[in-house]
DOLUMMAR-147881 format. One record per atom (N, C-alpha, C, O): residue number from 1; residue in three letters; y, z, x. Coordinates in nm, 4 decimals, padded with zeros to 6 digits. Example, Ala and Ser with C-alpha at 12.3 -4.5 7.8 and 13.67 -1.06 7.14 Angstrom:
! DOLUMMAR-147881
   resi   resn         py         pz         px
      1    ALA   -00.5690    00.7800    01.3190
      1    ALA   -00.4500    00.7800    01.2300
      1    ALA   -00.3300    00.7800    01.3200
      1    ALA   -00.3319    00.8465    01.4236
      2    SER   -00.2250    00.7080    01.2850
      2    SER   -00.1060    00.7140    01.3670
      2    SER    00.0030    00.7870    01.2900
      2    SER    00.1138    00.8039    01.3409
This chain:
! DOLUMMAR-147881
   resi   resn         py         pz         px
      1    UNK    13.0603    10.9982    01.9583
      1    UNK    13.1407    10.8815    01.8955
      1    UNK    13.1646    10.9188    01.7548
      1    UNK    13.2749    10.9072    01.7014
      2    UNK    13.0514    10.9671    01.6914
      2    UNK    13.0575    10.9814    01.5368
      2    UNK    13.1829    11.0774    01.5098
      2    UNK    13.2704    11.0549    01.4261
      3    UNK    13.1774    11.1757    01.5854
      3    UNK    13.2878    11.2966    01.5584
      3    UNK    13.4225    11.2451    01.5755
      3    UNK    13.5106    11.2810    01.4974
      4    UNK    13.4473    11.1624    01.6724
      4    UNK    13.5713    11.1001    01.7186
      4    UNK    13.6136    11.0035    01.6007
      4    UNK    13.7261    10.9992    01.5508
      5    UNK    13.5066    10.9281    01.5651
      5    UNK    13.5393    10.8098    01.4455
      5    UNK    13.5872    10.8899    01.3145
      5    UNK    13.6868    10.8504    01.2540
      6    UNK    13.5213    10.9937    01.2747
      6    UNK    13.5545    11.0881    01.1654
      6    UNK    13.6927    11.1514    01.1967
      6    UNK    13.7762    11.1407    01.1069
      7    UNK    13.7264    11.2098    01.2999
      7    UNK    13.8495    11.2796    01.3168
      7    UNK    13.9719    11.1593    01.3327
      7    UNK    14.0911    11.1898    01.3281
      8    UNK    13.9342    11.0480    01.3479
      8    UNK    14.0351    10.9367    01.3530
      8    UNK    14.0414    10.8728    01.2309
      8    UNK    14.1381    10.7973    01.2203
      9    UNK    13.9649    10.8802    01.1314
      9    UNK    13.9580    10.8208    01.0017
      9    UNK    13.9152    10.6861    01.0215
      9    UNK    13.9779    10.6049    00.9534
     10    UNK    13.8235    10.6377    01.0977
     10    UNK    13.7839    10.5214    01.1310
     10    UNK    13.6372    10.4776    01.0720
     10    UNK    13.5640    10.3921    01.1218
     11    UNK    13.6147    10.5446    00.9710
     11    UNK    13.4632    10.5472    00.9001
     11    UNK    13.4473    10.4046    00.8262
     11    UNK    13.3339    10.3645    00.8001
     12    UNK    13.5548    10.3323    00.7944
     12    UNK    13.5573    10.2037    00.7418
     12    UNK    13.4903    10.0840    00.8130
     12    UNK    13.4561    09.9804    00.7560
     13    UNK    13.4750    10.1122    00.9507
     13    UNK    13.4375    10.0162    01.0314
     13    UNK    13.2699    10.0270    01.0372
     13    UNK    13.2107    10.1350    01.0361
     14    UNK    13.2107    09.9091    01.0430
     14    UNK    13.0606    09.9020    01.0603
     14    UNK    13.0134    09.9431    01.2000
     14    UNK    12.9705    09.8588    01.2788
     15    UNK    13.0208    10.0599    01.2272
     15    UNK    12.9839    10.1132    01.3696
     15    UNK    12.8396    10.0908    01.4062
     15    UNK    12.8065    10.0851    01.5246
     16    UNK    12.7476    10.0771    01.3028
     16    UNK    12.6079    10.0498    01.3481
     16    UNK    12.6012    09.9064    01.3882
     16    UNK    12.5161    09.8740    01.4711
     17    UNK    12.6770    09.8222    01.3415
     17    UNK    12.6635    09.6896    01.3910
     17    UNK    12.7466    09.6768    01.5381
     17    UNK    12.7182    09.5852    01.6153
     18    UNK    12.8384    09.7635    01.5666
     18    UNK    12.9030    09.7683    01.6874
     18    UNK    12.8126    09.8138    01.7923
     18    UNK    12.8066    09.7590    01.9024
     19    UNK    12.7320    09.9288    01.7526
     19    UNK    12.6397    09.9809    01.8537
     19    UNK    12.5302    09.8862    01.8764
     19    UNK    12.4881    09.8735    01.9914
     20    UNK    12.4804    09.8202    01.7834
     20    UNK    12.3753    09.7183    01.7971
     20    UNK    12.4166    09.6048    01.8930
     20    UNK    12.3274    09.5420    01.9500
     21    UNK    12.5443    09.5749    01.9140
     21    UNK    12.5964    09.4686    01.9866
     21    UNK    12.6149    09.5256    02.1270
     21    UNK    12.6147    09.4463    02.2212
     22    UNK    12.6311    09.6577    02.1495
     22    UNK    12.6693    09.7130    02.2688
     22    UNK    12.5580    09.8027    02.3419
     22    UNK    12.5653    09.8347    02.4605
     23    UNK    12.4578    09.8375    02.2582
     23    UNK    12.3527    09.9280    02.3110
     23    UNK    12.2168    09.8654    02.3343
     23    UNK    12.1613    09.8090    02.2401
     24    UNK    12.1620    09.8713    02.4485
     24    UNK    12.0254    09.8119    02.4704
     24    UNK    11.9342    09.8558    02.3806
     24    UNK    11.9371    09.9729    02.3427
     25    UNK    11.8395    09.7655    02.3343
     25    UNK    11.7484    09.7904    02.2102
     25    UNK    11.6778    09.9346    02.2362
     25    UNK    11.6746    10.0207    02.1482
     26    UNK    11.6233    09.9521    02.3612
     26    UNK    11.5469    10.0578    02.3767
     26    UNK    11.6222    10.1922    02.3504
     26    UNK    11.5575    10.2953    02.3323
     27    UNK    11.7491    10.1914    02.3484
     27    UNK    11.8238    10.3166    02.3318
     27    UNK    11.9058    10.3168    02.1965
     27    UNK    11.9781    10.4118    02.1663
     28    UNK    11.8916    10.2140    02.1236
     28    UNK    11.9561    10.1853    02.0055
     28    UNK    11.9436    10.3113    01.9002
     28    UNK    12.0404    10.3744    01.8579
     29    UNK    11.8020    10.3367    01.8650
     29    UNK    11.7664    10.4412    01.7808
     29    UNK    11.8369    10.5747    01.7957
     29    UNK    11.8953    10.6396    01.7088
     30    UNK    11.8182    10.6035    01.9309
     30    UNK    11.8698    10.7279    01.9602
     30    UNK    12.0232    10.7396    01.9469
     30    UNK    12.0747    10.8442    01.9075
     31    UNK    12.0923    10.6349    01.9791
     31    UNK    12.2323    10.6323    01.9767
     31    UNK    12.2883    10.6317    01.8302
     31    UNK    12.3932    10.6889    01.8007
     32    UNK    12.2102    10.5625    01.7399
     32    UNK    12.2410    10.5618    01.6025
     32    UNK    12.2173    10.7165    01.5487
     32    UNK    12.3040    10.7670    01.4773
     33    UNK    12.1196    10.7776    01.5778
     33    UNK    12.0951    10.9075    01.5284
     33    UNK    12.2075    11.0047    01.5888
     33    UNK    12.2474    11.0968    01.5175
     34    UNK    12.2525    10.9900    01.6994
     34    UNK    12.3556    11.0755    01.7560
     34    UNK    12.4817    11.0409    01.6940
     34    UNK    12.5640    11.1292    01.6699
     35    UNK    12.5037    10.9195    01.6662
     35    UNK    12.6336    10.8615    01.5927
     35    UNK    12.6432    10.9416    01.4576
     35    UNK    12.7430    11.0045    01.4226
     36    UNK    12.5346    10.9316    01.3918
     36    UNK    12.5390    10.9888    01.2504
     36    UNK    12.5369    11.1463    01.2401
     36    UNK    12.5796    11.2076    01.1422
     37    UNK    12.4799    11.2069    01.3573
     37    UNK    12.4913    11.3499    01.3617
     37    UNK    12.6450    11.3811    01.3981
     37    UNK    12.6932    11.4876    01.3594
     38    UNK    12.7155    11.2985    01.4651
     38    UNK    12.8485    11.3333    01.4879
     38    UNK    12.9306    11.3165    01.3652
     38    UNK    13.0222    11.3975    01.3504
     39    UNK    12.9131    11.2240    01.2739
     39    UNK    12.9698    11.2034    01.1636
     39    UNK    12.9616    11.3329    01.0622
     39    UNK    13.0484    11.3748    00.9857
     40    UNK    12.8376    11.3792    01.0852
     40    UNK    12.8130    11.5011    00.9944
     40    UNK    12.8972    11.6306    01.0387
     40    UNK    12.9229    11.7203    00.9584
     41    UNK    12.9342    11.6326    01.1605
     41    UNK    13.0018    11.7503    01.2145
     41    UNK    13.1244    11.7915    01.1322
     41    UNK    13.1914    11.8892    01.1658
């Protein structure tokens, strides 16, 4: 997701808040880390 957000120029959206609304709490940290790693690509 992070790489796609970067490629589409959608960095201005608060994606961490979106993830918090959609991802179960036990998987949230892993998904946020993966999202940030994708942004760095």
